[in-house]
N, C-alpha and C positions, 0 to 999 in steps of 0.2 A: 726574962722569965714571965714578967707581967703580960707581955704581948701574947705569949703562948696561952697563958691562963685565960686571957680575954677572948682569944679565938675559940677555945673549947667551951668556955662558960657562957659566952654571949653570942659571938658571931655565928658559930656553927649551929647552935639551937635555933637562932632566928632564921637562918638559911633553910634549915630542914622544915621548920613550921611554915615557911612561905612557899614551899614547893607546891606546884599546881597538880597535886595527885588527885585523880578522879576517884569517886566512891566505888566504881565497878571496873572490871577489866575492860569492858567495852567502851568505857569513858575515855580510854587512851586514844581511841579513834577520833574523838572530837577535839583533841588538843591542837592548838595552833603551833606553828613553827617556832614562835618565840618561847612558848611553854616547853617544847622539846629541848631547846637550847638551854633553858634554865635547869631542866632535869638532868641533862647530859653529864655534868661533873659528878653529881651524886651517883648516877648509874655507873659511871666509869670507876669511881672509887669502890663501889660495892663489887664490881666485876674484878678489879685488881685484887682485893682482899680475898674473894672467893677463889681466884686462881692460885694464890699463894697457899691458902689453906688446903686445897685439893692436892697441890703439888707436894706439900709437906706430908700429908696423909699417905699419898702414893709412894713416896720415897721411904716411908717407914714400914710399909706393908710388905712383908717378905713373900707372901704368896700372890701378890698382884702381878698381872701380866703373863708370866710364864708358868701357868698352872698345869698344862698338859705335859706329862713326862715323855711319853712315846709320841713323837711327831711323825715318824715315817716307817717304822718297822711293822710289817704285816698288818696294816690298818684294816684289811678286809676280814680279819679274824676277830671274833668276839674277845678272845683272850690269847695272848702270846705265851706259848709254853715250848720249851726245848728240853729234851731228855738225852742224856749221854751215859753210856756205861763207862765206868772208871777205867776199865781195861782198854777201851778204845782211845783214851786220851793220852797225850804225851806225858812225860814225867812231871811237867808243870804246865798249868794253863791259867790264863787270866780271863775272867768273864766280865763283860761290860755291865755296869750298874747305872750309868748315866743315860742310857738309851740313845746316844748320839754317835756311836761307833759305826763306821762304814763296813765293818766286818762283823756286825752284831750276829750272834751273841758274844763274840769274842772281843776283848778290849783292843783298841788301836791307839789309845792315849788321848782320845778326843776330850776326855773329862778334864784334862789340864786347861784347855781353852775355855771350856764350860765353867770351871771353877773361877778363872780370872774374871770372866764377864759377870757372873752372878754372885760371886762371893761364897759359893757353895764349897764343900770339901769332900765331894764324892770321889771314890776311887774304885778300882776293880775288885772283884772277888777272885782271889788267887788260891788255886788248889795245887798241891803237889803230892806226888806219891812218896810214901816212905820207902827208903831202900830196904831190901829184905833183911839186912843184918841189923838195922836200927830198931830201937824200941820206943 
């Protein structure tokens, strides 16, 4: 434990103080190859830490990456709208709400694979006509 404490309290601060960091950004152009080799471990450590921090943030961000809902349906339209008369529909119908159905606006079950990949829980909008004798 004493070795670790010595590293963090003595060795690491001495190493960081001795880094040949120039006063300006353009000063990096004047550094010799030996100076670059001395800076490389610190730069690598900063890069690794930054990579893991960004990875963690991205993995916790629910809306990152897949923000567009409609990827392919009527993209030439400003707004996608479908209208149907209830009389023209079958006794029951399932409408897609994940926007990935190949039979859009009707559901083809594509939401199942979407849910597995994204952890979402979207499902279809199911409509059914009441039979005339029921209330």
